[in-house]
C-alpha positions in Angstrom: -0.1 0.0 0.0 3.1 2.7 0.5 3.7 2.1 -2.9 0.4 4.0 -4.0 1.5 6.1 -1.5 4.9 6.8 -2.8 3.1 7.4 -6.5 0.8 9.7 -5.7 3.3 12.0 -4.1 5.5 12.1 -7.1 2.4 12.7 -9.5 2.7 16.4 -9.9 5.5 19.2 -9.9 3.4 20.6 -7.6 3.5 17.9 -5.2 7.4 16.8 -5.6 8.4 20.3 -4.5 7.2 18.9 -0.8 6.6 22.5 0.8 2.9 23.9 1.7 1.3 27.3 2.5 -1.1 28.8 4.6 -3.4 31.2 2.6 -4.5 32.7 5.7 -1.0 34.0 7.0 1.2 33.2 4.1 3.1 30.5 6.6 5.4 27.6 4.9 6.2 24.1 5.6 8.4 21.3 3.8 6.1 18.4 3.9 6.5 14.5 2.6 3.8 14.7 0.0 3.6 10.6 0.5 3.3 10.8 3.9 0.6 13.7 3.9 -1.4 11.7 1.7 -1.3 8.6 4.1 -1.2 10.6 7.8 -3.2 14.1 6.1 -2.0 17.0 4.6 -1.1 20.0 7.9 -3.3 22.4 9.4 -2.8 26.1 9.6 -5.2 28.7 11.0 -8.0 26.2 11.2 -7.7 25.1 7.4 -5.7 22.3 5.4 -2.6 24.2 3.8 -2.0 24.5 0.3 0.3 22.9 -2.4 -0.1 25.9 -4.5 2.1 28.9 -4.1 1.1 32.4 -3.0 1.3 33.2 -7.1 0.3 30.1 -8.2 -3.0 30.4 -5.8 -3.5 34.3 -7.5 -3.2 33.0 -10.9 -5.3 30.3 -10.3 -8.4 32.8 -9.0 -8.1 34.8 -12.1 -9.3 31.8 -14.1 -5.1 30.3 -15.2 -4.1 27.2 -15.2 
């Protein structure tokens, strides 16, 4: 089963960089994406942190891809 988490954790560049961000306060944290798929993603300010960097997050909100 751990092979599934490793595969998921490396299937996208945003996951392989191993970093998440808080959309509220801007805090950043290093993560192991495979472990996060297995155990859950970190939370900050009462919300799950995102793999979208602040610049990517703004671009997506404007309708970018």
